[in-house]
VOPA-772758 format. One record per residue (C-alpha): x, y negated, z negated; residue number from 1; residue in three letters. Coordinates in Angstrom, 1 decimal, decimal comma, padded with zeros to 4 digits. Last residue first. Example, Ala and Ser with C-alpha at 12.3 -4.5 7.8 and 13.67 -1.06 7.14 Angstrom:
BEGIN
<rec X="013,7" Y="001,1" Z="-007,1" seq="2" type="ser"/>
<rec X="012,3" Y="004,5" Z="-007,8" seq="1" type="ala"/>
This chain:
BEGIN
<rec X="-015,6" Y="036,9" Z="-000,7" seq="81" type="trp"/>
<rec X="-018,4" Y="036,7" Z="001,9" seq="80" type="pro"/>
<rec X="-020,5" Y="034,1" Z="000,2" seq="79" type="leu"/>
<rec X="-024,3" Y="034,9" Z="000,1" seq="78" type="ser"/>
<rec X="-024,2" Y="036,4" Z="-003,4" seq="77" type="ser"/>
<rec X="-022,5" Y="033,4" Z="-004,9" seq="76" type="lys"/>
<rec X="-024,9" Y="031,0" Z="-003,1" seq="75" type="leu"/>
<rec X="-028,0" Y="033,0" Z="-004,3" seq="74" type="tyr"/>
<rec X="-026,9" Y="032,7" Z="-008,0" seq="73" type="arg"/>
<rec X="-026,0" Y="029,1" Z="-007,6" seq="72" type="trp"/>
<rec X="-029,4" Y="028,0" Z="-006,4" seq="71" type="asp"/>
<rec X="-028,6" Y="024,3" Z="-005,9" seq="70" type="val"/>
<rec X="-031,1" Y="021,8" Z="-007,0" seq="69" type="asn"/>
<rec X="-029,0" Y="020,4" Z="-010,0" seq="68" type="lys"/>
<rec X="-026,3" Y="019,5" Z="-007,4" seq="67" type="leu"/>
<rec X="-028,7" Y="017,1" Z="-005,6" seq="66" type="glu"/>
<rec X="-028,1" Y="013,8" Z="-007,4" seq="65" type="lys"/>
<rec X="-024,2" Y="014,1" Z="-007,6" seq="64" type="ser"/>
<rec X="-024,2" Y="015,1" Z="-003,9" seq="63" type="leu"/>
<rec X="-026,3" Y="012,1" Z="-002,8" seq="62" type="ala"/>
<rec X="-024,0" Y="009,7" Z="-004,7" seq="61" type="ile"/>
<rec X="-020,9" Y="011,4" Z="-003,4" seq="60" type="gly"/>
<rec X="-022,2" Y="011,2" Z="000,1" seq="59" type="ser"/>
<rec X="-022,9" Y="007,4" Z="-000,5" seq="58" type="phe"/>
<rec X="-019,3" Y="006,7" Z="-001,5" seq="57" type="ile"/>
<rec X="-017,5" Y="008,9" Z="001,0" seq="56" type="phe"/>
<rec X="-019,6" Y="007,8" Z="003,9" seq="55" type="leu"/>
<rec X="-019,1" Y="004,1" Z="003,1" seq="54" type="his"/>
<rec X="-015,4" Y="004,6" Z="002,8" seq="53" type="ile"/>
<rec X="-015,4" Y="006,1" Z="006,3" seq="52" type="gly"/>
<rec X="-017,6" Y="003,3" Z="007,7" seq="51" type="ile"/>
<rec X="-015,1" Y="000,8" Z="006,3" seq="50" type="ile"/>
<rec X="-012,3" Y="002,5" Z="008,0" seq="49" type="pro"/>
<rec X="-014,3" Y="002,7" Z="011,2" seq="48" type="leu"/>
<rec X="-015,1" Y="-001,1" Z="011,3" seq="47" type="trp"/>
<rec X="-012,0" Y="-002,5" Z="013,0" seq="46" type="asp"/>
<rec X="-011,9" Y="000,3" Z="015,5" seq="45" type="ile"/>
<rec X="-015,5" Y="-000,4" Z="016,4" seq="44" type="pro"/>
<rec X="-014,6" Y="-003,9" Z="017,7" seq="43" type="ser"/>
<rec X="-015,0" Y="-007,2" Z="015,8" seq="42" type="gly"/>
<rec X="-017,9" Y="-009,3" Z="014,6" seq="41" type="gly"/>
<rec X="-021,1" Y="-009,5" Z="012,6" seq="40" type="val"/>
<rec X="-023,0" Y="-007,8" Z="015,6" seq="39" type="leu"/>
<rec X="-020,4" Y="-005,0" Z="015,3" seq="38" type="met"/>
<rec X="-021,6" Y="-004,4" Z="011,7" seq="37" type="met"/>
<rec X="-025,1" Y="-003,9" Z="013,1" seq="36" type="leu"/>
<rec X="-023,9" Y="-001,3" Z="015,6" seq="35" type="pro"/>
<rec X="-021,8" Y="000,5" Z="013,0" seq="34" type="leu"/>
<rec X="-024,5" Y="000,7" Z="010,3" seq="33" type="gly"/>
<rec X="-027,1" Y="002,7" Z="012,1" seq="32" type="leu"/>
<rec X="-024,9" Y="005,6" Z="013,4" seq="31" type="ala"/>
<rec X="-022,8" Y="005,4" Z="010,3" seq="30" type="ala"/>
<rec X="-025,7" Y="005,8" Z="007,8" seq="29" type="gly"/>
<rec X="-027,7" Y="008,1" Z="010,1" seq="28" type="gly"/>
<rec X="-027,8" Y="011,4" Z="008,0" seq="27" type="phe"/>
<rec X="-029,2" Y="012,8" Z="004,9" seq="26" type="gly"/>
<rec X="-032,5" Y="010,9" Z="005,3" seq="25" type="leu"/>
<rec X="-032,7" Y="009,1" Z="001,9" seq="24" type="gly"/>
<rec X="-028,9" Y="009,0" Z="001,1" seq="23" type="thr"/>
<rec X="-028,1" Y="008,0" Z="004,7" seq="22" type="arg"/>
<rec X="-030,7" Y="005,3" Z="004,8" seq="21" type="val"/>
<rec X="-029,7" Y="004,0" Z="001,3" seq="20" type="phe"/>
<rec X="-026,1" Y="003,8" Z="002,6" seq="19" type="gly"/>
<rec X="-027,2" Y="002,0" Z="005,8" seq="18" type="ser"/>
<rec X="-028,9" Y="-000,7" Z="003,6" seq="17" type="trp"/>
<rec X="-026,0" Y="-001,1" Z="001,2" seq="16" type="ser"/>
<rec X="-023,4" Y="-001,5" Z="003,9" seq="15" type="phe"/>
<rec X="-025,6" Y="-003,7" Z="006,0" seq="14" type="ile"/>
<rec X="-026,2" Y="-006,0" Z="003,0" seq="13" type="leu"/>
<rec X="-022,4" Y="-006,0" Z="002,1" seq="12" type="ala"/>
<rec X="-021,5" Y="-006,8" Z="005,7" seq="11" type="val"/>
<rec X="-024,1" Y="-009,6" Z="005,8" seq="10" type="leu"/>
<rec X="-022,6" Y="-011,1" Z="002,6" seq="9" type="gly"/>
<rec X="-019,1" Y="-010,9" Z="004,0" seq="8" type="leu"/>
<rec X="-020,4" Y="-012,6" Z="007,1" seq="7" type="glu"/>
<rec X="-021,9" Y="-015,4" Z="005,1" seq="6" type="leu"/>
<rec X="-018,8" Y="-015,9" Z="003,0" seq="5" type="ala"/>
<rec X="-016,7" Y="-016,3" Z="006,1" seq="4" type="thr"/>
<rec X="-014,7" Y="-013,4" Z="007,4" seq="3" type="phe"/>
<rec X="-011,1" Y="-012,8" Z="008,4" seq="2" type="ser"/>
<rec X="-010,0" Y="-010,0" Z="010,6" seq="1" type="met"/>
């Protein structure tokens, strides 16, 4: 797939918006981003690798922000090993 500059800009905007939705709500980035990206063009198979990268990036951001809120003592006691 080849994109024009406008389409690349739209994809970047959708990518950022759905990432903030996922980071804020904890879910929904792919569910909201995929239909919007399909409006730009292509089939879902074309967008799935980009959605996967999107999920890794914004999950990492959310994880790095929330690690300080983990109760590590309780987590250690609740694990079976």
